[in-house]
MIGU-920370 format. One record per atom (N, C-alpha, C): x, y, z. Coordinates in steps of 0.001 Angstrom, whole numbers, plus 500000, padded with zeros to 6 digits. Each point is the difference from the previous one (the first is absolute). Example, Ala and Ser with C-alpha at 12.3 -4.5 7.8 and 13.67 -1.06 7.14 Angstrom:
513190494310507800/499110501190500000/500900501200500000/499650501050499280/500820501190500060/499230501090500730/
END
This chain:
497129515700497919/499427498813499205/500728498760500563/499281499059500266/500664498709500635/499203498789499194/500624498775500114/499373498806499598/499589499986498455/500680500754499279/499567500189498463/500176498744499474/500899499062500402/500111498688499413/498683499183499918/499042500417500915/498700499261499959/499225500356498677/500377501233499556/499234500463498858/500675499786498550/501325499780500015/500704500006498835/499440498848499140/499760500242498653/499566498977498889/498560499447500319/499236500722500864/498668499531500193/499036500928499283/498886499486499734/498828500688499311/499153500691501256/499549501128499723/499301500758500931/498685499237500555/499478499245499046/498732499079500297/500401498742500886/501320499739500290/500410498827500795/499228499994501314/499690498980500593/499293500122501319/500987500425501245/501458499577499615/500951500449501002/500151501486500107/499911500669498683/500045501432500092/498850500576500584/498876499364499898/498910500491500698/500053500065501444/500705498832500551/500011499857501445/501147501096500472/501077500216499223/500880500900500442/499606501592499883/499075500215499138/499661501297499779/499362500562501220/499250499239500737/499418500432501315/500928500372501121/501187499408500010/500892500402501092/501182500828499684/500398499999498726/501273500793499574/499679501448500321/500917500690500445/499836501451500328/500170500917498694/500335499452498945/500117500782498856/498889499542498962/499750501009499080/498921499783499110/500264499265498822/499071499000499496/500286499248498830/498919500392498943/500324499793498842/498950499888498814/500349499217498919/498980499693499075/500272499044498874/500823500771498961/501006499496499522/500868500598499001/499165499774498740/500610500685498870/499347499935498678/500099498622499435/500954499033500283/499990498480499525/499485499228501124/499105500474500807/499412499078501173/500884499602501278/501278500452499851/500939499840501191/499513501068501275/500987500078500688/499906500838501228/500798501284499855/499417501192500383/500757501142500084/500030500547501438/501136500528500541/500043500418501410/500110501546499971/499390500654500971/500108501486500076/501268500425500977/500898500750499440/501008500396500922/500100501554499711/499869500860500967/499856501335499817/498778500388499161/500299500866498817/498721500125499336/500262499246498546/500751498930499894/500200499145498859/499630498522500294/499772499447498821/499660498433500153/501252499364499416/500213498708500537/501214499279499555/499530498609499869/500768499142499282/499799498598499889/500827499438501292/499505498762500197/500893499228501078/501477499837499428/500160499816498694/501237499798499500/500913501279500187/499345501142499816/500761501216500051/500500500267501412/499137499622500986/500233500156501356/501217499092500412/499770498776499662/501082498970500245/501419500449499307/499852500536498934/501221500583499171/500764501087500843/499155500739500780/500579500994500854/500751499356501037/499430499091500542/500728499235501107/501310499298499494/499981499525498898/501021499230499343/500964501068499618/499720501147499403/501038501142499830/500718500493501211/499341500024501104/500625500266501176/501001498954500517/499540498751499844/501061498916500292/501128500120499091/499808500216498787/501079500106498942/500895501199500315/499500501129500296/500861501148500422/500730499640501364/499472499464500927/500656499676501240/501197498917499765/499689498908499084/500930499052499803/501293500654499141/499582500816498992/501035500706499090/500871500793500972/499446500717500972/500799500840500955/500974499213500833/499319498820500400/500966499128500915/501095499450499343/499613499489498508/501085499291499308/500886500811499131/499485501322499921/500706500930499047/500195499619498527/498896499315499607/499949499644498521/498701499846499587/499643500194498624/498633499875499467/499477498521500159/498751499865500375/499361498733500020/498858499977499003/500295499062498969/498967500028498751/499083498760499972/500399498958500765/499256498759499874/499547499598501371/498805499243500034/499285499673501145/499513498685499962/500087499250501297/499257498634500334/498848500528500849/498756499811499722/498912500325500877/499195498832500477/499630500050501350/499273498868500453/498575500352500088/499111498871499851/498476500226500130/499494498920500859/498833500105500598/499445498835500755/499753498960499001/500190498818500456/499805498696499094/498740499973499347/499082500456500703/498682500055499485/499451501094499003/500957500936499694/499669500959499115/499692499340498493/498888500438499401/499676499441498661/500785500840498875/499737499726498799/500806500477498905/499891501493499918/498665500574500137/499943501299499989/500727501027501063/499927499260501278/500794500555501058/501449500011499755/500413498942499557/501585499972499596/500324500928498985/499207500046498922/500355500906498923/499922501495500371/499111500334500852/499831501303500549/501206500353501044/500471499031500674/501233500240500753/501273500224499166/500007499153498938/501080500210499035/500078501488499210/498679500296499811/499835501398499338/500425501045501145/499752499864501109/500344500903501180/501604500165499876/500624498898500042/501473499800499814/500568500865498807/499264499946498834/500533500560498865/499597501478500099/499083500344500456/499678501503500300/501005500604500935/500434499240500876/501175500583501024/501229500019499263/500195499476498856/501267500012499298/500800498741500187/499393498823500203/500769498690500094/499670499261498715/500946499255499649/499888498778499082/499658498937501008/498687499410500056/499756499056500956/500371498690499473/501079499275500598/500488498808499648/499147498765500297/499503500076501149/499115498939500368/499188500410501121/498699499301499959/499071500182500989/499903498609500806/500472499993501261/500135498910500795/498967499787501095/499487498851500323/499009499817500986/500651500248501367/499384500611500928/500774500404501284/500207498657500783/499277498897500076/500302499062500932/501448499244499451/499932499980498518/501245499310499439/501097500757500324/499961501470499937/501056500981500363/500563499540501471/498946499897500908/500403499597501324/500811498902500277/499715498829499112/500705498811500179/501364500071499448/500116500908499013/501284500370499264/500880500586501145/499394501009500811/500788500762500946/500581499182501170/499278498836500323/500403499165501018/501068498915499386/500186500128498744/500914499020499383/499604498520500111/498632499851500140/499518498630500374/500110499189498690/500252500567498786/500102499148498920/501461499272499986/500782500433500990/501463499277500036/499903498648500718/498844499791500773/500087498999500862/499390498626499523/499873499045500785/499375498768499675/498591500154499647/499498499090499249/498663500155499450/498986500200501222/499263501165499956/499160500384501153/498651500608499353/499006499838500863/498791500694499693/499777501216500815/499693501203499583/500023501183500709/498712500637499896/499374500464501128/498937501022499874/500347501344500264/499631500926499102/500217501494500366/498701500470500329/500076500560501226/498759500738500584/500187501496500024/499351500637499043/500343501339499803/498756500962500176/500110500658501204/498926500731500447/500446501515499979/499656500660498939/500523501382499762/498802500997500429/500177501235499490/499187501171500455/498600499783499220/500084499677498664/498831499842499310/499445498637499639/500983499093499976/499600498677499494/500620498876500810/499291498762499953/500582498850500701/500266498992498864/501271499461499942/500344499034499066/500573498706500680/499627498890499311/500630498815500540/500587499247498825/501243499485499929/500497499320499114/500717498631500490/499767498974499276/500737498798500420/501123499797498971/501300499825500356/501041499925499072/500764498568500148/500557499567498952/500767498726500067/501378500634499577/500915499717500908/501435500608499712/501048498859500324/501099500269499309/501146499089500215/500821499834498661/501291499700500130/500718499898498933/499871501271498929/500180501067500759/499929501152499203/498817500416499183/498862499392500195/498776500210499257/498954500330501109/499167501225499657/498880500286500786/498848499847499010/499107499160500542/498728499805499206/498830500280500865/499002500977499499/498813500225500732/498916498899499846/499594499305501020/499162498920499682/498389500493500224/499802500932500583/498537500574500291/500141501419500599/499025500696499795/499881501359500595/498568500101500359/499766500886501066/498691500302500432/500144501324500701/498694500341500586/500115501209500729/498775500859499876/499994501191500373/498948500959499913/500440501375499822/499728500674498790/500698501166499675/499210501142500748/499114499592500904/499285500956500740/500131499668501457/501120499559500519/500153499907501431/501461500399500292/500112500883500892/501149500499500301/500117500927501158/501238500462500334/500042500903501211/499109501187499869/499647500433498833/499001501007499934/498637499686500663/499715498791499793/498801499588500644/500007499854501492/501174499629500584/500134500108501415/499920501305500435/500547501008499289/499924501577500516/498653500459500024/499224499431498961/498603500465499629/499170499466501215/500202498815500211/499137499292501119/500272500617501402/501267500572500386/500347500517501106/499354501445500088/500053500541498839/499484501451499894/498553499984500305/499285499097499388/498584499788500278/499714499956501399/500756499067500707/499705499684501431/500200501479500718/501209500737499680/500242501126500779/499025501174499784/499498500031498671/499067501026499659/498737499701500828/499534498734499949/498792499696500725/500111500178501575/501179499723500596/500356500369501406/499860501340500186/500612500906499230/500019501310500249/498637500653499934/499129499527498976/498784500304499992/499066499785501145/500244498783500549/499401499515501209/500380501035501223/501332500276500123/500420500924501069/499646501412499980/500174500460498692/499886501448499869/498828500482499132/499258498963499447/498873500436499026/500421500731498806/501263499928499631/500308500408498612/500659499096499032/499455500057498872/500575499096498855/501045500544499257/501200499688500292/501175500556499359/500235499454498534/499372498986499764/500198499388498605/499513501053498867/499348500981500271/499418500861499152/500984501247499689/501054500003500908/500849501264499880/501391499348499391/500219500330498833/501146499586499140/501362500138500745/500171501201500528/501371500181500655/500097499050501224/499000499996500870/499933499235501162/500279498418499722/499197499569498802/500098498740499496/501430499569499547/500662500855499426/501239499740499506/501090499899501258/499883500891500952/500824499967501219/499733498720500610/498723499563500252/499625498803500591/500787498735499016/499828500079498878/500506498988499122/501500499793500355/500786501108500062/501368499940500360/500282499380501291/499273500551501036/500291499535501326/499616498575500037/498905499448499343/499596498673500081/501260499016499553/500406500562498845/501140499136499519/501153499875500957/500336501082500495/501139499999501018/499632499143501146/498813500102500544/499580499152501084/500083498583499744/499712499596498737/499993498724499490/501478499398500111/500869500862499458/501577499608500068/500374499902501316/499643500861500983/500484499908501419/499577498768500785/498767499530499464/499442498714500817/500619498850499346/500950499997499205/500764498774499496/501109499784501114/500316501007500642/500976499914501110/499662500207501335/498874500847500077/499465500458501405/498654499182500159/499512500046501367/498778499375500112/498814501050500233/500326501103500038/499071501201500066/500548501312499418/499341500745499276/500338501264499566/499005501065500189/500173501365499875/499219500940500207/499862500900498734/498691500252499629/499935500862498758/499366501363500584/500984500819499693/499740501397500534/500020501097498983/498993500604499717/499908501012498883/499243501254500592/500829500949500407/499388501193500561/499347500737498888/498905500890500442/499231500773499002/499579499283498699/499503498897500300/499422499139498756/498828500769499450/499187500492500791/498807500573499514/499454501090501074/498848500585499607/499484500713501184/498385500060499795/499311500424501173/498623500086499907/499657501465500761/498909500155500321/499566501395500469/500748500328501324/500464498900500660/500613500163501394/501481500317499707/500533499982498740/501332500253499821/500810498911499377/501440499992499926/500739498858499360/499906498655500805/500026498987499242/499878498652500581/501328499292499620/500390499007501030/501198499226499688/499666498606499889/500871499113499521/499821498626499828/500917499328500708/499597499331501035/500993499181500754/499511498616500365/500617498848499513/499320498871500148/501210498807500156/499760499083500805/500998498960500239/499530498826498999/500959499256499292/499713498987499171/501073498778500459/499481498894500305/500740498765500597/500273499208498668/501039499047500249/500382499054498916/498849498943499923/499365499780501160/498923498953499966/498841500532499229/499690501265500276/498777500721499282/500332499936498557/501122500262499496/500428500046498627/499717498594499330/500572499051500726/499860498602499447/498548499714499939/499349500407500916/498547499638500093/499222500713498710/500446501237499730/499278500650498874/500441499512498686/501065499393499743/500488499537498642/500010498444499935/499604499299501192/500111498523499883/499384499402498731/499005500437499478/499305499355498794/501003500111498795/500765501253499872/500926500169498975/501150499007499971/500447499583501214/501102499264500206/499483498509499770/498869499761500445/499375498604499787/499681499741498441/499636501107499412/499731499854498533/501390499634499262/501083500759500434/501336499792499174/500459498636500271/499756499352501215/500431498679500451/499172498992499084/498726500233499798/499152499199499207/500374499954498648/500423501289499332/500632499924498625/501238499311499822/500711500071501069/501325499195500013/499765498507499843/499004499562500968/499721498610500084/499616499512498587/498946500884499488/499494499693498572/501012499952498955/500915500804499947/500994500235498938/500919498602500132/500472499763501282/500811498759500085/499335498610499762/498732499895500389/499354498644500148/499152499765498806/499434501090499326/499076499693498910/500576499321498777/499378499273499307/500704499234498835/500297501048498925/500985499780499262/500375500830498827/498890499985499030/499746501171499219/500735501121499935/499830501121501023/498979499767500843/499641501056500984/501025499936501198/500462498906500423/500925500061501019/501324499254499629/500801499652500928/501250499222499827/499672498427500262/498970499733500493/499739498514500212/500909499446500980/500332500614501095/500912499651500798/499396499730501531/500686499406500965/499574500028501354/500742501001500687/499421500565501084/500834501179500796/501193499486500455/500158498662500287/501206499420500540/501081499933499093/499687500134498694/500961499928498867/500867501271499828/499590501172500771/500610501178499723/501236500138501017/501219500198499268/501118500180500673/500435501243500685/499646501173499325/500204501289500420/498944501090499741/499798500798500871/499028501100499865/500536501302500069/499926500863498973/500597501435500102/498852500946500151/500192500937500809/499152501129500259/500534501165499304/498913500611499304/500461501181499060/498874501045500364/500425501299499949/499071501182500242/499828500364501344/499864501375500263/500020500521501302/498958499491500915/498947499536499484/498917499507501007/500373498789500816/501110499254499253/500372498747500730/500884500371501224/500074501287500352/500781500369501179/498996499703501299/498792499861499758/498969499809501000/500217498664500646/500183499902501363/500193498743500608/498840499022499783/498695500483499987/498954499011499730/500089499227498666/500638500651498958/500087499405498788/501061499047499993/501197500407500581/501137499054500128/499566498703500655/499230500102501166/499408498960500785/499211499115499198/499044500545499127/498975499361499275/500659499142498927/501174500611499398/500618499157498975/500797498887500584/500559500282501208/500795498985500751/499074498818500428/498720500328500473/499193499034500412/499589499189498826/499723500618498783/499478499154498835/501030498963499625/501263500494499772/501158499042499625/500674499308501003/499979500352501266/500699499430501125/501376500267499786/500474501105499372/501270500501500012/500309501524500087/501094500314500375/500380501407500029/500188500583498606/499308501061499589/500170500554498673/501366500688499972/500432500152498727/501269500634499723/499782501650500058/500910500676500789/499876501369500151/501312500727499955/501016499373499253/501432500487500050/500027501405499274/499330500092499021/500068501293498996/498769500861500538/500226501311500012/499045500942500335/498836499838498980/498881499683500665/498848499639499045/499463501118498952/500407501213500408/499764501309498949/501053499811498846/500917499428500267/501210499969498846/500240498745499378/499513498991500429/500247498578499436/499635500002498530/498953500430499611/499504499927498598/500997500949499052/500417501093500532/500926500978499207/501305499193499858/500504499453501051/501287499220499956/499813498912498973/498808499272499915/499954498980499057/500010500570498407/499383501180499928/499972500580498754/501366500266499536/500854500442501054/501457500367499650/500759498750499430/499604498795500719/500573498827499673/499683499511498431/498712500283499710/499502499754498687/500744500909499082/500255501330500345/500611500889499122/501563499521499737/500545499528501147/501188499411499824/500188498785499036/498882499382499884/500111498707499214/499955500585498560/499109501032499718/499692500527498796/501342500662499374/500829500518500847/501186500645499534/501273499125500143/499752498752500389/501056499026499921/500966500067501147/499534500825501206/500971499983501206/499491498708500817/498879499506499952/499569498812500710/499836498936499057/500724498815500229/499984498905499092/499319498862500591/499631498985499189/499431498759500520/498652500048500658/499297500866499709/498486500073500426/498999499887498875/499109499279500124/499019500051498821/498666500279500808/499216500989499488/498725500303500730/498851499624498999/499182499014500399/498914499640499362/498834500599500737/499345501080499466/498844500604500775/498705499811499250/498999499916500767/498692499868499378/499135501173500164/499315500428498999/499007501223500100/498682499377499972/499370499957501091/498699499291500025/498823500354499249/499994501422499646/498822500465499272/500557500531498655/
END
């Protein structure tokens, strides 16, 4: 089960769920109260229950590391999550055995992690490209206050879409070469999905990679192997429209008049923070740099920066971190 965050707090009838249903490798159905149920083994679970399992694992790992019980949690969500998605996330935390002290917006957490609230008055853009969602937030920070001025994004644009696009290309290429459609074979499809994601990661540092899956399928002549080269240039070519779309959404969020945007000029932005694993892609770093004319911040691991910020917020709540006031906005 992956990308369950895309389903949490949504109705089965939502257009987004309809879009996801077609490419998720697990089965979905409408639950009794109009939400989404997910099939795992021979049972059906709600997205909250699956998220709770993930949180229970994290809770157990943290307790083992710290040697004490952990009862409270600060949980982060995309800034764009609406009330029912936030409530469902909170429920997942409670099922996992946490008292959920605060739900914090991910971009706000990222700014806290960098301690940008400590500095002079600045306008900050958080560009958050994760696995399932793309978020953009414009923050006003300084004098120990973090204020969210505007948020934007697309809850259906993420690293998963990059993987899907690469997979479609590879499946089509294989069909052209071998005449076999491997998208119909669940096991082959899953192996290809994992290999695709690995190849995408490798192309952040290498210019070319090889996807090699022996015994991917077979036909009357015997077993068939999958061997294909993928270059960084080809990858960038395949996903160019996704990157362009993210940049257009950023421009929109910064320059549109309030309440839709922050009503600023691009040149007003002092800092840009990159969050989310997908921002390791050189083409994304380049596009962001080109838009703002400055190097984006990448001092903290983009996979960890939000969790670090949530920890800062937890520190504020228990009185370990003083002199920070967090004014957050929930747009929906």
